[in-house]
N, CA, C and O of each residue as an XYZ file, in Angstrom:
776
protein
N      -4.578      8.987      4.351
C      -4.532      7.877      3.423
C      -5.507      8.128      2.294
O      -5.107      8.431      1.170
N      -6.774      8.002      2.594
C      -7.815      8.148      1.598
C      -8.588      9.422      1.912
O      -9.813      9.394      2.034
N      -7.870     10.549      2.046
C      -8.515     11.825      2.295
C      -8.498     12.247      3.753
O      -9.110     13.258      4.095
N      -7.822     11.514      4.623
C      -7.728     11.900      6.018
C      -6.372     11.469      6.553
O      -5.680     10.656      5.939
N      -5.996     12.021      7.704
C      -4.686     11.728      8.276
C      -4.739     10.490      9.154
O      -5.712     10.253      9.870
N      -3.674      9.710      9.082
C      -3.492      8.580      9.976
C      -2.130      8.776     10.636
O      -1.142      9.082      9.968
N      -2.091      8.597     11.942
C      -0.859      8.773     12.690
C      -0.234      7.421     12.979
O      -0.920      6.474     13.365
N       1.072      7.342     12.787
C       1.800      6.087     12.963
C       2.687      6.182     14.200
O       3.260      7.234     14.486
N       2.791      5.087     14.921
C       3.613      5.058     16.124
C       5.042      4.597     15.850
O       5.896      4.691     16.731
N       5.315      4.099     14.641
C       6.659      3.632     14.325
C       6.877      3.721     12.821
O       5.932      3.864     12.045
N       8.141      3.632     12.430
C       8.451      3.606     11.001
C       7.844      2.373     10.343
O       7.372      2.439      9.208
N       7.858      1.249     11.055
C       7.281      0.035     10.490
C       5.790      0.234     10.218
O       5.298     -0.165      9.162
N       5.069      0.843     11.155
C       3.646      1.117     10.917
C       3.464      2.025      9.704
O       2.548      1.821      8.907
N       4.326      3.019      9.562
C       4.234      3.913      8.406
C       4.493      3.153      7.113
O       3.795      3.352      6.118
N       5.492      2.288      7.129
C       5.803      1.502      5.929
C       4.629      0.611      5.540
O       4.310      0.482      4.358
N       3.990      0.002      6.523
C       2.823     -0.849      6.253
C       1.672      0.003      5.724
O       0.977     -0.399      4.791
N       1.475      1.169      6.313
C       0.428      2.083      5.853
C       0.651      2.469      4.395
O      -0.266      2.361      3.580
N       1.857      2.917      4.057
C       2.149      3.319      2.682
C       2.025      2.133      1.725
O       1.554      2.287      0.598
N       2.451      0.945      2.179
C       2.301     -0.248      1.352
C       0.837     -0.569      1.096
O       0.465     -0.971     -0.007
N       0.009     -0.391      2.115
C      -1.426     -0.598      1.939
C      -2.026      0.405      0.976
O      -2.854      0.055      0.135
N      -1.602      1.664      1.103
C      -2.085      2.702      0.186
C      -1.730      2.375     -1.261
O      -2.525      2.600     -2.173
N      -0.531      1.843     -1.460
C      -0.047      1.573     -2.815
C      -0.623      0.291     -3.404
O      -0.514      0.063     -4.608
N      -1.226     -0.540     -2.581
C      -1.760     -1.821     -3.039
C      -3.150     -1.609     -3.642
O      -4.061     -1.185     -2.930
N      -3.334     -1.890     -4.926
C      -4.646     -1.660     -5.546
C      -5.755     -2.543     -4.985
O      -6.934     -2.268     -5.210
N      -5.395     -3.596     -4.259
C      -6.404     -4.462     -3.643
C      -6.970     -3.864     -2.358
O      -8.019     -4.301     -1.886
N      -6.283     -2.862     -1.781
C      -6.736     -2.228     -0.538
C      -7.503     -0.964     -0.909
O      -6.951     -0.050     -1.522
N      -8.790     -0.919     -0.529
C      -9.622      0.235     -0.902
C      -9.879      1.175      0.267
O     -10.344      2.296      0.060
N      -9.585      0.742      1.494
C      -9.765      1.615      2.648
C      -8.852      1.143      3.768
O      -8.609     -0.052      3.935
N      -8.350      2.111      4.534
C      -7.515      1.811      5.690
C      -8.046      2.633      6.858
O      -8.287      3.834      6.735
N      -8.222      1.963      7.990
C      -8.668      2.657      9.196
C      -7.736      2.328     10.339
O      -7.161      1.242     10.409
N      -7.600      3.294     11.237
C      -6.826      3.076     12.457
C      -7.760      3.278     13.647
O      -8.956      3.515     13.474
N      -7.217      3.185     14.831
C      -7.975      3.409     16.062
C      -9.207      2.511     16.147
O     -10.308      2.976     16.444
N      -9.012      1.242     15.889
C     -10.104      0.283     16.017
C     -10.388      0.052     17.497
O      -9.485      0.165     18.326
N     -11.612     -0.265     17.828
C     -11.890     -0.597     19.231
C     -11.122     -1.857     19.626
O     -10.877     -2.718     18.781
N     -10.743     -1.973     20.892
C     -10.001     -3.170     21.315
C     -10.877     -4.412     21.218
O     -12.101     -4.351     21.326
N     -10.211     -5.531     21.011
C     -10.893     -6.824     20.971
C     -10.630     -7.507     22.309
O      -9.482     -7.667     22.723
N     -11.715     -7.910     22.983
C     -11.600     -8.657     24.238
C     -11.568    -10.137     23.919
O     -12.352    -10.632     23.108
N     -10.643    -10.844     24.575
C     -10.540    -12.288     24.339
C     -10.055    -12.974     25.617
O      -9.274    -12.402     26.377
N     -10.519    -14.195     25.846
C     -10.081    -14.926     27.053
C      -8.735    -15.603     26.806
O      -8.464    -16.103     25.714
N      -7.917    -15.608     27.824
C      -6.639    -16.324     27.745
C      -6.809    -17.669     28.457
O      -7.794    -17.863     29.168
N      -5.872    -18.593     28.279
C      -6.011    -19.912     28.917
C      -6.185    -19.847     30.437
O      -6.761    -20.758     31.031
N      -5.692    -18.775     31.072
C      -5.844    -18.672     32.533
C      -7.224    -18.136     32.932
O      -7.495    -17.927     34.115
N      -8.105    -17.914     31.925
C      -9.466    -17.487     32.208
C      -9.662    -15.987     32.316
O     -10.784    -15.526     32.523
N      -8.597    -15.221     32.180
C      -8.707    -13.757     32.270
C      -9.050    -13.170     30.913
O      -8.706    -13.725     29.870
N      -9.735    -12.038     30.951
C     -10.029    -11.313     29.715
C      -8.889    -10.336     29.439
O      -8.457     -9.598     30.325
N      -8.418    -10.344     28.212
C      -7.373     -9.419     27.785
C      -7.896     -8.594     26.622
O      -8.864     -8.966     25.959
N      -7.234     -7.466     26.388
C      -7.573     -6.593     25.258
C      -6.441     -6.622     24.254
O      -5.264     -6.658     24.615
N      -6.818     -6.606     22.989
C      -5.806     -6.457     21.941
C      -6.225     -5.295     21.046
O      -7.371     -5.207     20.606
N      -5.276     -4.416     20.792
C      -5.516     -3.273     19.906
C      -4.824     -3.548     18.573
O      -3.601     -3.676     18.516
N      -5.601     -3.637     17.514
C      -5.025     -3.798     16.179
C      -4.597     -2.434     15.661
O      -5.185     -1.410     16.012
N      -3.559     -2.432     14.817
C      -3.019     -1.175     14.302
C      -3.883     -0.593     13.192
O      -4.093      0.619     13.134
N      -4.381     -1.449     12.316
C      -5.171     -0.981     11.178
C      -6.265     -1.981     10.849
O      -6.256     -3.124     11.308
N      -7.202     -1.517     10.046
C      -8.126     -2.416      9.354
C      -7.992     -2.096      7.875
O      -8.222     -0.962      7.455
N      -7.620     -3.095      7.089
C      -7.546     -2.958      5.636
C      -8.828     -3.553      5.061
O      -9.165     -4.705      5.335
N      -9.533     -2.765      4.267
C     -10.678     -3.284      3.533
C     -10.212     -3.544      2.110
O      -9.691     -2.651      1.441
N     -10.405     -4.766      1.658
C      -9.929     -5.170      0.344
C     -11.008     -4.974     -0.712
O     -12.194     -4.874     -0.398
N     -10.588     -4.922     -1.941
C     -11.485     -4.757     -3.084
C     -12.604     -5.799     -3.080
O     -13.729     -5.500     -3.481
N     -12.307     -7.000     -2.636
C     -13.297     -8.086     -2.601
C     -14.284     -7.938     -1.450
O     -15.247     -8.699     -1.360
N     -14.053     -6.958     -0.561
C     -14.951     -6.725      0.572
C     -14.434     -7.272      1.890
O     -14.972     -6.929      2.942
N     -13.422     -8.101      1.868
C     -12.850     -8.654      3.099
C     -12.211     -7.540      3.919
O     -11.523     -6.673      3.381
N     -12.449     -7.574      5.233
C     -11.856     -6.596      6.149
C     -10.880     -7.332      7.066
O     -11.255     -8.272      7.767
N      -9.638     -6.894      7.049
C      -8.593     -7.547      7.841
C      -8.142     -6.644      8.974
O      -7.774     -5.492      8.744
N      -8.168     -7.165     10.206
C      -7.583     -6.462     11.350
C      -6.086     -6.732     11.283
O      -5.657     -7.885     11.302
N      -5.294     -5.670     11.205
C      -3.861     -5.797     10.952
C      -3.063     -5.472     12.215
O      -3.223     -4.409     12.815
N      -2.206     -6.406     12.601
C      -1.256     -6.188     13.692
C       0.115     -5.983     13.061
O       0.549     -6.788     12.237
N       0.793     -4.910     13.446
C       2.111     -4.586     12.908
C       3.121     -4.675     14.046
O       3.004     -3.961     15.043
N       4.110     -5.547     13.898
C       5.125     -5.722     14.932
C       6.445     -6.108     14.298
O       6.457     -6.793     13.276
N       7.558     -5.685     14.880
C       8.854     -6.196     14.435
C       8.883     -7.721     14.631
O       8.326     -8.237     15.599
N       9.525     -8.420     13.722
C       9.513     -9.883     13.762
C      10.103    -10.430     15.067
O       9.599    -11.417     15.603
N      11.152     -9.807     15.578
C      11.760    -10.297     16.827
C      10.762    -10.231     17.975
O      10.670    -11.163     18.774
N      10.024     -9.145     18.061
C       9.020     -8.985     19.116
C       7.858     -9.961     18.904
O       7.371    -10.571     19.856
N       7.422    -10.100     17.659
C       6.320    -11.013     17.351
C       6.682    -12.451     17.726
O       5.853    -13.185     18.264
N       7.933    -12.850     17.438
C       8.375    -14.203     17.760
C       8.532    -14.375     19.266
O       8.092    -15.377     19.829
N       9.156    -13.405     19.914
C       9.393    -13.480     21.354
C       8.085    -13.616     22.120
O       7.997    -14.392     23.071
N       7.069    -12.861     21.708
C       5.781    -12.858     22.415
C       4.752    -13.797     21.781
O       3.577    -13.780     22.149
N       5.201    -14.612     20.831
C       4.333    -15.584     20.152
C       3.039    -14.920     19.668
O       1.936    -15.410     19.910
N       3.215    -13.796     18.982
C       2.069    -13.000     18.552
C       1.179    -13.736     17.557
O      -0.043    -13.594     17.607
N       1.759    -14.507     16.667
C       0.947    -15.239     15.695
C      -0.022    -16.193     16.403
O      -1.193    -16.281     16.032
N       0.467    -16.903     17.420
C      -0.398    -17.805     18.180
C      -1.468    -17.008     18.928
O      -2.624    -17.426     19.006
N      -1.074    -15.861     19.473
C      -2.041    -15.013     20.171
C      -3.127    -14.523     19.209
O      -4.308    -14.509     19.557
N      -2.725    -14.122     18.001
C      -3.714    -13.650     17.017
C      -4.670    -14.773     16.608
O      -5.852    -14.528     16.365
N      -4.161    -15.987     16.533
C      -5.038    -17.129     16.226
C      -6.072    -17.327     17.339
O      -7.212    -17.707     17.071
N      -5.668    -17.067     18.587
C      -6.598    -17.188     19.715
C      -7.593    -16.021     19.741
O      -8.730    -16.185     20.185
N      -7.171    -14.859     19.272
C      -8.024    -13.671     19.267
C      -9.051    -13.732     18.138
O     -10.187    -13.289     18.311
N      -8.665    -14.272     16.994
C      -9.495    -14.239     15.782
C     -10.955    -14.651     16.008
O     -11.846    -13.966     15.506
N     -11.243    -15.727     16.731
C     -12.656    -16.113     16.901
C     -13.471    -15.112     17.730
O     -14.701    -15.173     17.743
N     -12.791    -14.200     18.414
C     -13.479    -13.261     19.301
C     -13.640    -11.873     18.675
O     -14.153    -10.954     19.313
N     -13.200    -11.731     17.434
C     -13.338    -10.437     16.763
C     -14.796    -10.271     16.332
O     -15.337    -11.127     15.633
N     -15.432     -9.175     16.744
C     -16.823     -8.960     16.323
C     -16.922     -8.889     14.796
O     -16.044     -8.333     14.137
N     -17.986     -9.450     14.244
C     -18.132     -9.492     12.786
C     -18.174     -8.086     12.181
O     -17.774     -7.898     11.032
N     -18.653     -7.102     12.939
C     -18.690     -5.744     12.395
C     -17.308     -5.097     12.370
O     -17.125     -4.059     11.735
N     -16.336     -5.698     13.054
C     -14.986     -5.130     13.097
C     -14.117     -5.649     11.954
O     -13.481     -4.861     11.255
N     -14.083     -6.961     11.759
C     -13.209     -7.531     10.725
C     -13.614     -8.970     10.431
O     -14.315     -9.620     11.207
N     -13.144     -9.438      9.283
C     -13.405    -10.814      8.856
C     -12.227    -11.739      9.148
O     -12.373    -12.961      9.128
N     -11.073    -11.163      9.417
C      -9.888    -11.963      9.668
C      -8.774    -11.101     10.224
O      -8.926     -9.889     10.374
N      -7.657    -11.731     10.529
C      -6.505    -11.015     11.085
C      -5.296    -11.216     10.181
O      -5.205    -12.187      9.430
N      -4.378    -10.270     10.279
C      -3.156    -10.333      9.490
C      -2.020     -9.765     10.326
O      -2.118     -8.651     10.841
N      -0.948    -10.525     10.461
C       0.262    -10.053     11.131
C       1.244     -9.615     10.054
O       1.545    -10.374      9.133
N       1.740     -8.393     10.171
C       2.742     -7.885      9.224
C       3.974     -7.476     10.013
O       3.886     -6.706     10.969
N       5.129     -8.001      9.601
C       6.411     -7.624     10.194
C       7.270     -6.973      9.111
O       6.862     -6.882      7.953
N       8.442     -6.532      9.495
C       9.341     -5.920      8.505
C       9.724     -6.918      7.413
O      10.120     -6.511      6.321
N       9.612     -8.209      7.691
C       9.912     -9.223      6.684
C       8.884     -9.233      5.555
O       9.150     -9.743      4.467
N       7.706     -8.664      5.824
C       6.634     -8.630      4.828
C       6.639     -7.359      3.991
O       5.860     -7.227      3.048
N       7.514     -6.429      4.336
C       7.581     -5.159      3.599
C       9.026     -4.919      3.134
O       9.787     -4.219      3.801
N       9.396     -5.504      1.989
C      10.761     -5.354      1.484
C      11.107     -3.888      1.213
O      10.226     -3.052      1.016
N      12.392     -3.603      1.208
C      12.868     -2.225      1.037
C      12.380     -1.593     -0.262
O      12.037     -0.411     -0.281
N      12.344     -2.366     -1.349
C      11.852     -1.815     -2.621
C      10.394     -1.395     -2.502
O      10.004     -0.331     -2.983
N       9.593     -2.240     -1.859
C       8.176     -1.915     -1.657
C       8.039     -0.640     -0.833
O       7.239      0.234     -1.164
N       8.816     -0.536      0.235
C       8.755      0.648      1.095
C       9.149      1.898      0.312
O       8.477      2.925      0.399
N      10.230      1.812     -0.446
C      10.687      2.973     -1.219
C       9.637      3.396     -2.239
O       9.330      4.582     -2.358
N       9.086      2.436     -2.974
C       8.092      2.766     -4.000
C       6.801      3.285     -3.385
O       6.224      4.254     -3.880
N       6.341      2.650     -2.313
C       5.096      3.072     -1.672
C       5.245      4.467     -1.062
O       4.310      5.266     -1.106
N       6.414      4.758     -0.497
C       6.655      6.091      0.067
C       6.659      7.131     -1.046
O       6.092      8.213     -0.890
N       7.293      6.808     -2.163
C       7.301      7.712     -3.318
C       5.875      7.979     -3.799
O       5.508      9.132     -4.026
N       5.068      6.929     -3.956
C       3.696      7.101     -4.425
C       2.871      7.923     -3.432
O       2.050      8.749     -3.830
N       3.097      7.691     -2.145
C       2.376      8.453     -1.116
C       2.640      9.947     -1.267
O       1.710     10.754     -1.246
N       3.898     10.306     -1.418
C       4.251     11.727     -1.521
C       3.858     12.311     -2.871
O       3.470     13.477     -2.948
N       3.951     11.519     -3.935
C       3.593     12.012     -5.270
C       2.113     12.354     -5.345
O       1.736     13.333     -5.990
N       1.280     11.568     -4.702
C      -0.163     11.815     -4.809
C      -0.617     13.012     -3.978
O      -1.751     13.470     -4.116
N       0.257     13.514     -3.125
C      -0.104     14.683     -2.317
C      -0.089     15.960     -3.151
O      -0.671     16.972     -2.762
N       0.580     15.903     -4.298
C       0.602     17.042     -5.212
C      -0.556     16.915     -6.192
O      -1.081     15.825     -6.419
N      -0.938     18.035     -6.760
C      -1.953     18.014     -7.801
C      -1.541     18.997     -8.884
O      -1.345     20.182     -8.616
N      -1.412     18.502    -10.106
C      -1.101     19.366    -11.233
C      -1.725     18.740    -12.485
O      -1.065     17.992    -13.206
N      -3.003     19.052    -12.738
C      -3.697     18.457    -13.878
C      -3.001     18.697    -15.217
O      -3.069     17.851    -16.109
N      -2.335     19.843    -15.364
C      -1.629     20.131    -16.616
C      -0.492     19.141    -16.829
O      -0.320     18.618    -17.930
N       0.281     18.885    -15.786
C       1.372     17.908    -15.880
C       0.813     16.502    -16.110
O       1.377     15.720    -16.876
N      -0.303     16.186    -15.439
C      -0.925     14.871    -15.641
C      -1.265     14.667    -17.118
O      -1.011     13.596    -17.669
N      -1.834     15.678    -17.755
C      -2.237     15.562    -19.166
C      -1.021     15.417    -20.082
O      -1.066     14.658    -21.050
N       0.059     16.133    -19.787
C       1.275     16.029    -20.599
C       1.813     14.600    -20.548
O       2.127     14.012    -21.583
N       1.916     14.047    -19.340
C       2.453     12.690    -19.192
C       1.482     11.667    -19.780
O       1.915     10.714    -20.429
N       0.189     11.847    -19.566
C      -0.804     10.932    -20.152
C      -0.669     10.895    -21.671
O      -0.723      9.824    -22.275
N      -0.492     12.061    -22.288
C      -0.377     12.126    -23.753
C       0.843     11.352    -24.232
O       0.793     10.699    -25.274
N       1.931     11.419    -23.484
C       3.158     10.716    -23.882
C       2.978      9.207    -23.788
O       3.376      8.476    -24.695
N       2.380      8.736    -22.693
C       2.255      7.281    -22.513
C       1.032      6.700    -23.219
O       0.890      5.480    -23.298
N       0.151      7.553    -23.732
C      -1.092      7.062    -24.338
C      -0.858      6.273    -25.623
O      -1.736      5.520    -26.047
N       0.299      6.428    -26.248
C       0.591      5.663    -27.462
C       0.614      4.166    -27.166
O       0.454      3.344    -28.068
N       0.812      3.821    -25.899
C       0.749      2.418    -25.502
C       2.057      1.671    -25.598
O       2.128      0.503    -25.217
N       3.098      2.317    -26.099
C       4.379      1.621    -26.190
C       5.026      1.544    -24.810
O       4.754      2.353    -23.923
N       5.868      0.570    -24.663
C       6.629      0.440    -23.418
C       7.731      1.487    -23.451
O       8.480      1.586    -24.423
N       7.822      2.259    -22.388
C       8.812      3.332    -22.292
C       9.485      3.239    -20.931
O       9.012      2.540    -20.036
N      10.584      3.946    -20.790
C      11.192      4.039    -19.467
C      10.701      5.329    -18.813
O      10.273      6.263    -19.491
N      10.770      5.359    -17.501
C      10.421      6.591    -16.792
C      11.307      7.722    -17.300
O      10.833      8.838    -17.517
N      12.582      7.438    -17.487
C      13.517      8.465    -17.962
C      13.133      9.032    -19.316
O      13.249     10.239    -19.529
N      12.673      8.183    -20.247
C      12.297      8.681    -21.568
C      11.045      9.550    -21.492
O      10.924     10.527    -22.232
N      10.115      9.204    -20.607
C       8.910     10.040    -20.433
C       9.292     11.381    -19.817
O       8.796     12.425    -20.240
N      10.165     11.353    -18.828
C      10.628     12.600    -18.201
C      11.281     13.487    -19.253
O      10.989     14.681    -19.322
N      12.159     12.917    -20.072
C      12.865     13.703    -21.098
C      11.893     14.279    -22.127
O      11.998     15.453    -22.482
N      10.954     13.473    -22.607
C       9.997     13.951    -23.615
C       9.055     15.011    -23.068
O       8.595     15.879    -23.810
N       8.766     14.947    -21.772
C       7.796     15.884    -21.196
C       8.359     17.289    -21.030
O       7.615     18.269    -21.085
N       9.680     17.391    -20.826
C      10.282     18.691    -20.546
C       9.995     19.190    -19.135
O      10.303     20.337    -18.810
N       9.410     18.344    -18.298
C       9.014     18.758    -16.947
C      10.046     18.417    -15.878
O       9.866     18.762    -14.710
N      11.113     17.747    -16.265
C      12.183     17.342    -15.357
C      11.629     16.552    -14.171
O      10.829     15.637    -14.361
N      12.045     16.896    -12.955
C      11.630     16.147    -11.759
C      10.127     16.134    -11.542
O       9.589     15.183    -10.976
N       9.446     17.182    -11.988
C       7.986     17.221    -11.849
C       7.339     16.088    -12.631
O       6.292     15.579    -12.230
N       7.954     15.683    -13.749
C       7.411     14.572    -14.538
C       7.542     13.266    -13.758
O       6.643     12.426    -13.790
N       8.651     13.100    -13.064
C       8.858     11.886    -12.259
C       7.754     11.782    -11.208
O       7.172     10.712    -11.031
N       7.462     12.873    -10.513
C       6.392     12.877     -9.508
C       5.023     12.647    -10.159
O       4.167     11.964     -9.597
N       4.829     13.224    -11.346
C       3.570     13.024    -12.063
C       3.390     11.555    -12.432
O       2.294     11.012    -12.293
N       4.444     10.916    -12.895
C       4.389      9.488    -13.205
C       4.002      8.707    -11.947
O       3.180      7.793    -12.007
N       4.593      9.068    -10.824
C       4.237      8.419     -9.559
C       2.767      8.586     -9.230
O       2.107      7.646     -8.787
N       2.262      9.784     -9.450
C       0.844     10.049     -9.192
C      -0.037      9.161    -10.077
O      -1.029      8.599     -9.611
N       0.331      9.042    -11.350
C      -0.455      8.244    -12.297
C      -0.302      6.740    -12.041
O      -1.230      5.974    -12.303
N       0.849      6.315    -11.536
C       1.004      4.921    -11.107
C       0.054      4.672     -9.934
O      -0.648      3.661     -9.900
N       0.036      5.591     -8.984
C      -0.832      5.461     -7.816
C      -2.306      5.429     -8.182
O      -3.104      4.788     -7.499
N      -2.668      6.114     -9.250
C      -4.066      6.110     -9.722
C      -4.349      4.947    -10.660
O      -5.455      4.820    -11.186
N      -3.358      4.108    -10.865
C      -3.457      2.928    -11.732
C      -3.700      3.288    -13.189
O      -4.331      2.530    -13.925
N      -3.202      4.439    -13.601
C      -3.273      4.844    -15.009
C      -2.030      4.400    -15.767
O      -2.043      4.282    -16.992
N      -0.956      4.155    -15.021
C       0.307      3.675    -15.597
C       0.695      2.410    -14.851
O       0.614      2.353    -13.624
N       1.120      1.392    -15.599
C       1.613      0.149    -14.996
C       3.129      0.140    -15.027
O       3.748      0.594    -15.989
N       3.715     -0.381    -13.967
C       5.158     -0.566    -13.876
C       5.448     -2.002    -14.312
O       4.837     -2.945    -13.812
N       6.374     -2.157    -15.237
C       6.658     -3.473    -15.804
C       7.868     -4.161    -15.189
O       8.086     -5.349    -15.425
N       8.655     -3.434    -14.406
C       9.873     -3.987    -13.814
C       9.767     -4.020    -12.300
O       9.049     -3.220    -11.699
N      10.486     -4.949    -11.689
C      10.605     -4.973    -10.237
C      11.663     -3.979     -9.795
O      12.308     -3.336    -10.623
N      11.832     -3.858     -8.518
C      12.848     -2.972     -7.970
C      12.309     -1.568     -7.712
O      11.130     -1.276     -7.913
N      13.213     -0.724     -7.263
C      12.845      0.658     -6.930
C      12.596      1.432     -8.214
O      13.377      1.349     -9.161
N      11.505      2.182     -8.239
C      11.186      3.000     -9.410
C      12.304      4.005     -9.639
O      12.701      4.738     -8.734
N      12.803      4.021    -10.878
C      13.890      4.926    -11.223
C      13.819      5.180    -12.727
O      12.948      4.636    -13.405
N      14.709      5.985    -13.243
C      14.664      6.374    -14.655
C      14.712      5.191    -15.624
O      14.061      5.265    -16.666
N      15.445      4.099    -15.347
C      15.430      2.957    -16.281
C      14.182      2.065    -16.171
O      14.002      1.170    -16.997
N      13.329      2.287    -15.181
C      12.148      1.445    -14.980
C      11.198      1.567    -16.167
O      10.858      2.668    -16.599
N      10.774      0.402    -16.688
C       9.858      0.397    -17.836
C       8.410      0.546    -17.355
O       7.989     -0.065    -16.373
N       7.664      1.387    -18.090
C       6.258      1.634    -17.770
C       5.429      1.585    -19.047
O       5.966      1.622    -20.155
N       4.114      1.501    -18.874
C       3.192      1.493    -19.998
C       1.838      1.967    -19.482
O       1.498      1.753    -18.318
N       1.074      2.609    -20.352
C      -0.262      3.022    -19.918
C      -1.029      1.777    -19.494
O      -0.879      0.715    -20.098
N      -1.840      1.903    -18.469
C      -2.585      0.750    -17.955
C      -3.511      0.179    -19.019
O      -3.651     -1.039    -19.129
N      -4.145      1.048    -19.806
C      -5.061      0.579    -20.848
C      -4.311     -0.268    -21.880
O      -4.799     -1.324    -22.282
N      -3.139      0.184    -22.308
C      -2.354     -0.568    -23.293
C      -1.855     -1.871    -22.696
O      -1.786     -2.887    -23.388
N      -1.508     -1.852    -21.418
C      -1.016     -3.069    -20.757
C      -2.119     -4.119    -20.706
O      -1.855     -5.299    -20.938
N      -3.339     -3.715    -20.409
C      -4.474     -4.652    -20.374
C      -4.718     -5.215    -21.776
O      -4.972     -6.410    -21.925
N      -4.643     -4.360    -22.805
C      -4.836     -4.830    -24.169
C      -3.767     -5.834    -24.565
O      -4.059     -6.837    -25.217
N      -2.510     -5.560    -24.165
C      -1.413     -6.468    -24.488
C      -1.597     -7.819    -23.795
O      -1.290     -8.859    -24.378
N      -2.087     -7.812    -22.578
C      -2.314     -9.070    -21.859
C      -3.461     -9.865    -22.469
O      -3.447    -11.095    -22.461
N      -4.461     -9.147    -23.003
C      -5.631     -9.809    -23.580
C      -5.325    -10.411    -24.955
O      -6.007    -11.335    -25.400
N      -4.305     -9.885    -25.618
C      -3.975    -10.343    -26.983
C      -3.341    -11.713    -26.984
O      -3.007    -12.238    -28.046
């Protein structure tokens, strides 16, 4: 994620991981958290293993449980997490978050997966070419930047890398594609301030 490998036990966990990576509010992701011990109404101690801890830009640390919605509903996981929350050690997390497939739409998954793979490449020369094209600050489509760059598919991946680094803002919803409108992040901030 942030310079180290994280292993996922399911596609849903991977989708949540990539979504967290792509979210500019998430600054760190950790897995393999120690189990949280909590008492159940029958007086027994149980353990709960959270899938991730997301540390947010504001400093809040969330223990994240990832489950398919059918399983979460069947096992009343939300109620269980509410019972677990008061027993989470302060050094572990500040709160809990349940994420199901309903919280990770297909467009988000597709875009986050693209950004994850795009950032695994490094090509400073391509980065500079694309930066120079978008630096004018005008709103452009991904397709027009790809065409102007002469880099073909490599430009598309470079744009993804720069989106992931928050150097380029995406102005449209949906899956990133050639008609998607983009703008340099600096120009977008200036336009919002005007």
